[in-house]
C-alpha positions, 0 to 999 in steps of 0.5 A: 467527528468530521472536523476531528477527522479532518484535523487528524489528516492535516496533522498526519500531512505534517508528520508525513509530508513525504508519504507515498506508495511503498511499492517500487514501480516505474509505470502503471504495469509495474504497479499493478503487478506489484500490487497483486503480489503484495497480497499477504506479504510485505511491500519490502519482499515485493520490492526485493522480488520485482527487479528480477521479475520485471528484468525478465517480463517488462511488458504485459506481452512478455509476461503473458508469454511467460512459462508458468514454472519460470514465473512461479519461481521468480515470485516465490519469495512473495508467498502464495506463488502459484495462485499469484502467478496465475493471476499475473498470467491472467491479467497480463493476457487480458492486458494484451488481449483486451486493452492493447497491452495497456493498463486501463485507467478506469475502475470498472475496467481494472476490476475485470482483470484476474486477481484485481479487486477494488483496493488494488484498482484504487492504488493504481488509479491514485498512484499511476493515473492521478485518479483519487481513490481510497485504499482500504488495506489492513492498516487503513481499516484498522486505523480508521476504526480505531480513530472512530471515523467508522465502525464498518468492517467491510472494506467497500463500506469502510471506503464509502463511509470515509469518502463522505468524510473527506473531499475527493482531492484528499482521498489518495494521500489520506490513504498513504498517511493513514497506512504510513501511521499504521506501519510506524506508530499505531501498530496492531498489537501494541500501539506507541501511543506515548510517541504518537504525534496525533495522540491528542486527537485520538479516541483510543489513546492509551490502548498502547504503550504510554511511556514515551521512552518505551513507545519510542522504541516501538517506532519502526522504519524511518521514525525508528531510524531503520530502513524503509520498505522501498529499495528506490524510495522517492527523493524526499524520503528521509529514511535509508533505502531497503536492501536487496533480497539476499542472493539476488 
């Protein structure tokens, strides 16, 4: 299983050499806020929402001083905006008061911030600080179970078991590759098995559409010739940038 899992990771690296975090951000604070906002919504919707948010509140100090109603209105498109606004006010205040306005680069500090769990902390550490971490979101958990790399359901147990399979240096990019594959090819309800580049190694091959032409129509984002989720994608992204939110 370990040999197969590592081979699948190498194959995913060839398919998605441009894999990256699909949230737009320019610094660790923006990534932290965007990741908190991404709960129970799409990265696309977050990316369409954050330009106006960061124009209004570019620093933790600015956001900590925000009027709750104004903050709620700015993040309303991401859903659950009252709870998320409370988290953003709390984490911004904590950054201002306990961390001199800087996002800490340690997991044990990050998880003390309101609205920040282990998944969010690993996203920030891996992509803003270069600290290896495995991000167990919905896509990652679903695929590693489908790949039979683990049978665990609890995110922390999934993280621990996957960490035993792969060298630490691979953790962050592994997370991106698996999530990319889950969003583009290996969908929850109807995976595009007939168009999957790693189907030959997948123990779940056959659960989805096997006809190559029908499977090809299931591909999403750049794999399906559609825009990606980022308004400002990396230079090596082969697809189209996402459109801004209508009316903004």
